[in-house]
VEXVO-427133 format. One record per atom (N, C-alpha, C): x, y, z; residue in three letters. Coordinates in steps of 0.02 Angstrom, whole numbers, padded with zeros to 5 digits, always signed. Example, Ala and Ser with C-alpha at 12.3 -4.5 7.8 and 13.67 -1.06 7.14 Angstrom:
<drenses>
+00660-00284+00390ala+00615-00225+00390ala+00660-00165+00390ala+00642-00112+00354ser+00684-00053+00357ser+00645+00002+00394ser
</drenses>
This chain:
<drenses>
-00993-00312+00730unk-00956-00363+00694unk-00916-00405+00744unk-00919-00470+00733unk-00881-00514+00778unk-00807-00497+00776unk-00778-00493+00834unk-00707-00474+00838unk-00664-00524+00802unk-00619-00499+00761unk-00575-00542+00722unk-00516-00562+00766unk-00505-00627+00772unk-00449-00651+00814unk-00391-00667+00768unk-00335-00636+00780unk-00276-00645+00739unk-00223-00682+00780unk-00205-00742+00760unk-00158-00783+00797unk-00087-00757+00789unk-00057-00735+00844unk+00011-00710+00841unk+00059-00766+00822unk+00046-00827+00847unk+00090-00883+00831unk+00090-00896+00756unk+00031-00900+00726unk+00026-00912+00654unk+00058-00854+00616unk+00045-00794+00639unk+00073-00735+00605unk+00149-00739+00604unk+00180-00752+00661unk+00253-00754+00664unk+00280-00811+00621unk+00245-00868+00620unk+00267-00924+00578unk+00267-00903+00505unk+00213-00871+00483unk+00209-00850+00413unk+00263-00800+00396unk+00274-00752+00441unk+00322-00700+00426unk+00393-00728+00422unk+00408-00779+00463unk+00476-00805+00464unk+00488-00859+00412unk+00434-00895+00392unk+00445-00955+00352unk+00416-00951+00282unk+00373-00904+00268unk+00341-00901+00202unk+00369-00841+00164unk+00399-00855+00108unk+00422-00801+00065unk+00376-00795+00005unk+00389-00746-00036unk+00350-00738-00097unk+00398-00742-00155unk+00391-00792-00195unk+00432-00795-00255unk+00406-00743-00304unk+00450-00719-00347unk+00428-00670-00396unk+00374-00701-00440unk+00323-00663-00456unk+00270-00687-00499unk+00299-00708-00566unk+00268-00759-00598unk+00294-00782-00662unk+00295-00726-00713unk+00245-00686-00711unk+00243-00629-00758unk+00212-00571-00721unk+00253-00530-00689unk+00228-00477-00647unk+00185-00428-00685unk+00203-00414-00749unk+00163-00367-00787unk+00093-00393-00798unk+00087-00458-00814unk+00021-00486-00825unk-00018-00489-00759unk+00018-00501-00703unk-00016-00501-00638unk-00045-00432-00624unk-00008-00380-00639unk-00033-00312-00626unk-00094-00298-00669unk-00092-00320-00732unk-00150-00309-00776unk-00209-00349-00751unk-00196-00410-00727unk-00250-00452-00701unk-00285-00417-00644unk-00246-00390-00598unk-00276-00357-00540unk-00316-00296-00561unk-00289-00259-00610unk-00325-00200-00634unk-00390-00220-00667unk-00388-00273-00708unk-00448-00295-00742unk-00501-00320-00693unk-00478-00346-00636unk-00525-00370-00586unk-00549-00314-00540unk-00528-00254-00552unk-00553-00198-00513unk-00515-00185-00449unk-00456-00213-00442unk-00418-00204-00380unk-00401-00131-00369unk-00394-00114-00307unk-00376-00046-00289unk-00304-00033-00307unk-00289+00027-00333unk-00220+00043-00350unk-00176+00040-00288unk-00113+00021-00299unk-00065+00018-00243unk-00058+00088-00214unk-00065+00092-00148unk-00065+00157-00116unk+00006+00179-00097unk+00019+00242-00107unk+00078+00272-00078unk+00056+00316-00020unk+00102+00330+00024unk+00087+00372+00082unk+00112+00443+00067unk+00066+00490+00066unk+00082+00560+00056unk+00075+00595+00123unk+00130+00601+00161unk+00125+00627+00229unk+00098+00698+00231unk+00054+00711+00279unk+00025+00778+00286unk+00061+00819+00339unk+00097+00785+00383unk+00136+00820+00434unk+00208+00800+00428unk+00253+00847+00440unk+00323+00832+00435unk+00347+00790+00494unk+00388+00741+00480unk+00418+00699+00532unk+00474+00737+00566unk+00514+00771+00526unk+00570+00810+00553unk+00572+00877+00517unk+00535+00926+00542unk+00536+00992+00510unk+00607+01020+00508unk+00626+01045+00451unk+00694+01073+00445unk+00699+01137+00486unk+00757+01146+00515unk+00771+01209+00551unk+00788+01265+00503unk+00798+01248+00440unk+00814+01297+00389unk+00748+01324+00359unk+00734+01388+00373unk+00670+01416+00352unk+00662+01414+00277unk+00715+01429+00240unk+00711+01428+00167unk+00697+01357+00142unk+00727+01308+00173unk+00715+01238+00153unk+00642+01220+00164unk+00613+01242+00220unk+00543+01228+00234unk+00498+01260+00182unk+00515+01322+00163unk+00475+01356+00112unk+00478+01319+00045unk+00537+01298+00026unk+00545+01261-00037unk+00508+01194-00034unk+00512+01162+00024unk+00475+01099+00033unk+00400+01109+00023unk+00373+01161+00054unk+00301+01174+00047unk+00282+01188-00026unk+00324+01226-00060unk+00310+01241-00131unk+00315+01178-00173unk+00366+01138-00160unk+00374+01076-00198unk+00317+01028-00185unk+00294+01025-00122unk+00238+00981-00105unk+00174+01003-00140unk+00162+01068-00143unk+00103+01094-00178unk+00105+01074-00252unk+00163+01081-00283unk+00169+01061-00354unk+00160+00986-00362unk+00187+00947-00315unk+00179+00874-00318unk+00105+00856-00317unk+00067+00887-00274unk-00004+00871-00268unk-00044+00894-00329unk-00016+00942-00365unk-00047+00963-00428unk-00021+00921-00487unk+00023+00873-00472unk+00055+00831-00523unk+00098+00871-00571unk+00123+00928-00549unk+00170+00968-00588unk+00240+00946-00565unk+00261+00890-00594unk+00316+00852-00565unk+00384+00885-00575unk+00396+00915-00632unk+00461+00947-00643unk+00472+01004-00595unk+00420+01044-00585unk+00426+01100-00537unk+00434+01074-00466unk+00396+01021-00450unk+00402+00992-00383unk+00473+00966-00372unk+00501+00933-00421unk+00569+00907-00414unk+00619+00962-00400unk+00614+01016-00437unk+00663+01070-00429unk+00662+01098-00358unk+00602+01111-00332unk+00597+01140-00265unk+00619+01091-00211unk+00600+01028-00217unk+00618+00979-00167unk+00692+00964-00167unk+00722+00962-00227unk+00795+00951-00231unk+00832+01009-00198unk+00807+01070-00208unk+00840+01128-00179unk+00833+01127-00103unk+00774+01105-00079unk+00764+01101-00007unk+00813+01051+00025unk+00825+00995-00008unk+00871+00945+00017unk+00943+00971+00014unk+00958+01009-00038unk+01025+01037-00042unk+01039+01084+00017unk+00988+01120+00039unk+00996+01166+00096unk+00998+01128+00162unk+00963+01072+00165unk+00962+01031+00226unk+00968+00958+00206unk+01028+00930+00205unk+01039+00861+00182unk+01007+00808+00226unk+00977+00828+00283unk+00943+00779+00325unk+00868+00790+00327unk+00842+00823+00277unk+00771+00841+00274unk+00733+00780+00245unk+00716+00733+00289unk+00687+00670+00265unk+00618+00679+00233unk+00580+00728+00256unk+00514+00739+00227unk+00520+00760+00154unk+00568+00802+00138unk+00579+00821+00069unk+00602+00761+00028unk+00642+00717+00058unk+00665+00657+00023unk+00606+00611+00008unk+00561+00603+00056unk+00503+00560+00046unk+00459+00585-00011unk+00450+00650-00014unk+00409+00678-00068unk+00445+00677-00135unk+00509+00687-00134unk+00547+00683-00197unk+00545+00612-00223unk+00545+00563-00178unk+00538+00493-00199unk+00472+00481-00234unk+00418+00512-00209unk+00353+00506-00242unk+00356+00537-00312unk+00388+00594-00317unk+00394+00628-00382unk+00431+00583-00432unk+00486+00554-00410unk+00525+00511-00454unk+00484+00450-00475unk+00447+00420-00428unk+00408+00361-00446unk+00355+00378-00497unk+00323+00435-00489unk+00271+00455-00537unk+00301+00467-00607unk+00365+00484-00608unk+00399+00493-00672unk+00430+00428-00697unk+00417+00374-00661unk+00445+00308-00677unk+00521+00307-00672unk+00548+00349-00631unk+00620+00350-00618unk+00632+00310-00554unk+00624+00244-00561unk+00619+00201-00503unk+00684+00195-00464unk+00740+00193-00499unk+00804+00188-00464unk+00818+00251-00422unk+00800+00308-00449unk+00809+00370-00412unk+00761+00374-00352unk+00700+00348-00362unk+00652+00346-00306unk+00678+00300-00251unk+00705+00242-00271unk+00733+00195-00222unk+00790+00228-00183unk+00834+00262-00219unk+00890+00295-00186unk+00867+00346-00135unk+00815+00384-00152unk+00791+00436-00107unk+00759+00405-00045unk+00720+00351-00054unk+00689+00319+00004unk+00741+00287+00049unk+00791+00255+00020unk+00843+00224+00061unk+00882+00278+00100unk+00891+00334+00069unk+00925+00389+00103unk+00883+00413+00163unk+00818+00418+00153unk+00773+00438+00207unk+00774+00387+00264unk+00771+00322+00246unk+00772+00270+00296unk+00837+00271+00336unk+00892+00285+00301unk+00957+00288+00335unk+00960+00342+00388unk+00919+00394+00380unk+00918+00449+00428unk+00865+00439+00482unk+00812+00401+00466unk+00758+00390+00515unk+00724+00324+00498unk+00742+00271+00533unk+00714+00206+00518unk+00652+00190+00561unk+00623+00241+00592unk+00562+00233+00631unk+00502+00266+00597unk+00512+00290+00537unk+00460+00323+00499unk+00434+00275+00446unk+00370+00258+00448unk+00344+00208+00402unk+00340+00233+00330unk+00338+00298+00319unk+00325+00325+00253unk+00373+00299+00199unk+00439+00305+00208unk+00483+00281+00155unk+00480+00205+00147unk+00467+00168+00200unk+00460+00095+00193unk+00400+00078+00149unk+00343+00110+00162unk+00283+00097+00123unk+00293+00116+00050unk+00323+00174+00039unk+00329+00197-00030unk+00384+00160-00069unk+00436+00139-00034unk+00487+00098-00067unk+00458+00029-00084unk+00413+00004-00043unk+00380-00060-00059unk+00341-00055-00124unk+00311+00003-00137unk+00275+00013-00200unk+00324+00010-00259unk+00381+00041-00252unk+00432+00038-00304unk+00452-00034-00319unk+00464-00072-00266unk+00485-00142-00275unk+00429-00183-00306unk+00367-00168-00290unk+00311-00204-00320unk+00307-00190-00394unk+00317-00128-00413unk+00317-00111-00484unk+00371-00149-00521unk+00428-00158-00488unk+00485-00193-00518unk+00479-00269-00513unk+00427-00293-00480unk+00418-00365-00472unk+00460-00395-00417unk+00488-00354-00373unk+00530-00377-00319unk+00487-00389-00257unk+00446-00441-00260unk+00395-00451-00209unk+00425-00469-00141unk+00479-00508-00141unk+00510-00526-00077unk+00539-00464-00043unk+00568-00419-00082unk+00595-00357-00053unk+00538-00314-00025unk+00482-00311-00061unk+00425-00274-00036unk+00399-00304+00028unk+00397-00371+00031unk+00374-00405+00092unk+00415-00384+00152unk+00481-00382+00144unk+00523-00362+00200unk+00508-00292+00225unk+00491-00247+00179unk+00475-00179+00199unk+00409-00175+00237unk+00359-00213+00214unk+00295-00213+00250unk+00304-00244+00320unk+00347-00294+00324unk+00363-00322+00390unk+00392-00268+00435unk+00434-00226+00408unk+00465-00172+00447unk+00412-00123+00471unk+00362-00109+00430unk+00308-00064+00450unk+00272-00092+00511unk+00261-00158+00511unk+00228-00190+00568unk+00273-00188+00630unk+00338-00196+00620unk+00384-00191+00677unk+00382-00121+00708unk+00376-00071+00666unk+00373-00002+00691unk+00311+00009+00733unk+00255-00019+00710unk+00191-00010+00746unk+00146-00070+00729unk+00137-00115+00777unk+00097-00175+00765unk+00023-00159+00757unk+00003-00099+00774unk-00068-00080+00767unk-00081-00036+00706unk-00032-00033+00660unk-00040+00003+00598unk-00064-00046+00544unk-00124-00034+00516unk-00151-00083+00469unk-00115-00087+00402unk-00076-00035+00385unk-00048-00032+00317unk+00000-00090+00302unk+00040-00109+00352unk+00086-00164+00340unk+00050-00230+00326unk-00003-00244+00366unk-00041-00305+00355unk-00077-00303+00288unk-00104-00246+00271unk-00139-00239+00207unk-00090-00251+00149unk-00031-00221+00153unk+00019-00229+00100unk+00040-00301+00092unk+00050-00336+00148unk+00069-00407+00144unk+00012-00447+00114unk-00049-00432+00133unk-00106-00467+00104unk-00109-00459+00029unk-00097-00399+00005unk-00096-00387-00067unk-00042-00427-00102unk+00018-00430-00071unk+00073-00467-00101unk+00055-00541-00110unk+00027-00571-00057unk+00009-00642-00063unk-00049-00651-00111unk-00093-00602-00116unk-00147-00605-00166unk-00117-00606-00236unk-00070-00561-00249unk-00036-00559-00314unk-00004-00627-00330unk+00027-00657-00279unk+00061-00721-00289unk+00013-00780-00294unk-00052-00767-00284unk-00101-00821-00287unk-00104-00863-00224unk-00074-00838-00170unk-00073-00875-00106unk-00130-00848-00062unk-00191-00867-00082unk-00250-00836-00051unk-00260-00857+00022unk-00242-00920+00038unk-00249-00942+00107unk-00204-00903+00154unk-00145-00885+00130unk-00099-00846+00171unk-00120-00773+00173unk-00147-00748+00118unk-00167-00678+00115unk-00223-00662+00164unk-00271-00708+00171unk-00332-00692+00208unk-00320-00670+00280unk-00277-00704+00321unk-00268-00679+00389unk-00239-00609+00394unk-00199-00590+00345unk-00171-00522+00346unk-00225-00471+00329unk-00270-00489+00283unk-00326-00444+00269unk-00373-00441+00330unk-00381-00497+00364unk-00423-00497+00424unk-00396-00448+00477unk-00330-00451+00487unk-00299-00407+00536unk-00304-00334+00514unk-00292-00321+00450unk-00298-00253+00424unk-00369-00227+00433unk-00418-00269+00419unk-00488-00249+00426unk-00504-00230+00498unk-00482-00271+00545unk-00494-00256+00616unk-00465-00188+00635unk-00405-00175+00613unk-00372-00112+00631unk-00403-00052+00596unk-00422-00060+00532unk-00455-00005+00497unk-00523+00011+00530unk-00559-00041+00551unk-00622-00029+00586unk-00610+00009+00650unk-00559-00010+00687unk-00543+00026+00750unk-00527+00100+00737unk-00499+00114+00677unk-00481+00183+00659unk-00538+00219+00624unk-00594+00185+00614unk-00650+00213+00576unk-00627+00238+00507unk-00584+00199+00475unk-00555+00218+00411unk-00597+00193+00353unk-00603+00235+00302unk-00639+00215+00242unk-00602+00162+00202unk-00539+00149+00221unk-00500+00098+00186unk-00525+00028+00200unk-00573+00020+00246unk-00603-00046+00257unk-00632-00073+00192unk-00656-00028+00149unk-00689-00052+00087unk-00639-00085+00040unk-00576-00063+00042unk-00525-00095+00002unk-00514-00167+00026unk-00514-00176+00092unk-00504-00243+00119unk-00563-00288+00102unk-00623-00260+00108unk-00683-00299+00089unk-00678-00322+00017unk-00651-00280-00026unk-00644-00300-00096unk-00601-00363-00101unk-00543-00362-00070unk-00498-00420-00076unk-00527-00482-00043unk-00559-00474+00015unk-00590-00531+00047unk-00646-00559+00003unk-00682-00515-00029unk-00734-00538-00076unk-00706-00574-00135unk-00650-00548-00163unk-00620-00581-00220unk-00592-00649-00202unk-00561-00655-00144unk-00534-00719-00123unk-00591-00769-00113unk-00645-00747-00082unk-00703-00792-00072unk-00733-00812-00140unk-00735-00766-00187unk-00761-00781-00254unk-00717-00833-00288unk-00652-00824-00284unk-00605-00872-00315unk-00613-00941-00284unk-00628-00943-00219unk-00637-01007-00184unk-00706-01037-00196unk-00749-01003-00234unk-00818-01024-00244unk-00858-01021-00180unk-00838-00978-00134unk-00876-00968-00072unk-00921-00907-00084unk-00976-00919-00120unk-01013-00863-00148unk-01053-00823-00097unk-01075-00855-00044unk-01111-00817+00008unk-01065-00765+00040unk-01004-00787+00058unk-00956-00740+00087unk-00935-00687+00036unk-00925-00709-00026unk-00904-00661-00078unk-00957-00607-00087unk-01020-00627-00089unk-01074-00578-00096unk-01075-00530-00037unk-01067-00556+00022unk-01069-00513+00082unk-01013-00462+00082unk-00952-00485+00067unk-00895-00440+00067unk-00899-00389+00010unk-00919-00412-00049unk-00920-00366-00106unk-00976-00315-00100unk-01030-00333-00067unk-01082-00283-00055unk-01056-00229-00007unk-01014-00248+00041unk-00982-00199+00083unk-00933-00157+00043unk-00894-00189+00000unk-00845-00153-00041unk-00879-00103-00086unk-00937-00119-00111unk-00974-00075-00156unk-00993-00009-00123unk-01002-00009-00058unk-01020+00052-00022unk-00966+00105-00033unk-00903+00084-00030unk-00848+00131-00040unk-00825+00137-00111unk-00851+00094-00156unk-00832+00096-00227unk-00895+00089-00270unk-00940+00139-00265unk-01006+00132-00297unk-01004+00128-00373unk-00949+00149-00404unk-00945+00150-00477unk-00900+00095-00504unk-00882+00047-00462unk-00838-00006-00484unk-00878-00059-00522unk-00866-00063-00587unk-00904-00108-00630unk-00890-00181-00615unk-00828-00196-00595unk-00810-00266-00581unk-00848-00291-00521unk-00851-00251-00468unk-00888-00271-00409unk-00961-00284-00426unk-00990-00239-00465unk-01060-00245-00483unk-01071-00308-00525unk-01025-00321-00571unk-01033-00380-00615unk-01031-00444-00575unk-00984-00449-00528unk-00978-00511-00489unk-01037-00520-00443unk-01060-00466-00413unk-01120-00470-00370unk-01179-00496-00411unk-01189-00469-00471unk-01244-00492-00513unk-01235-00565-00534unk-01173-00584-00547unk-01160-00654-00566unk-01179-00701-00510unk-01160-00683-00448unk-01176-00726-00391unk-01251-00729-00381unk-01285-00674-00387unk-01358-00674-00378unk-01392-00715-00432unk-01365-00713-00494unk-01394-00753-00548unk-01384-00828-00536unk-01328-00845-00505unk-01317-00915-00489unk-01369-00941-00441unk-01391-00897-00397unk-01441-00917-00347unk-01510-00923-00377unk-01517-00892-00438unk-01582-00894-00471unk-01628-00841-00441unk
</drenses>
């Protein structure tokens, strides 16, 4: 694949000068994206601890709470993670997971509080920034989410998640011309990492091309997206529509 060239000058201009106004109707925007087959907003579920607690009991409770979280047994997960934090008030990994539990329970203010607490203790860990951005997106606070994705890029310019998140935000806002370079950069980095998340980027690039009536590009991207989403009815429908246009 031809190497994607991402202009640093353009990138910095966009980051400093382009904001995202709140969508006119964030609930309808979310439904629109779901109806179009968009990938669900991703949260980061860390597999390795950033700061393992020195308190053995706290680590044990963290592991138990994390197991329950992954089973979606949220009340039990909450109890163990809260106890782990009580034993070690600087246990950021437990805070990050408890934030996920709160968000799944739609307790968004408590999730925000937990992520901000984690960030206050370690502002070099992308996990709470990414997950807090999800909370803000649910609340329709797109500008706040944008700032968090910018921070993820500041932490590591070669991490695709920040670029992908910004691309999604501009897609939601209908700013497709601005979204595309961020998806291009995310795609380049996901390819370098041999990540299956490339298919999510292909989906959005395909949708933007489809919206622009650039059907050759849309077909190419969506056929790539279908590899990673073989049961996605929306992708299949649009591919068939484009092929029917060609006769």
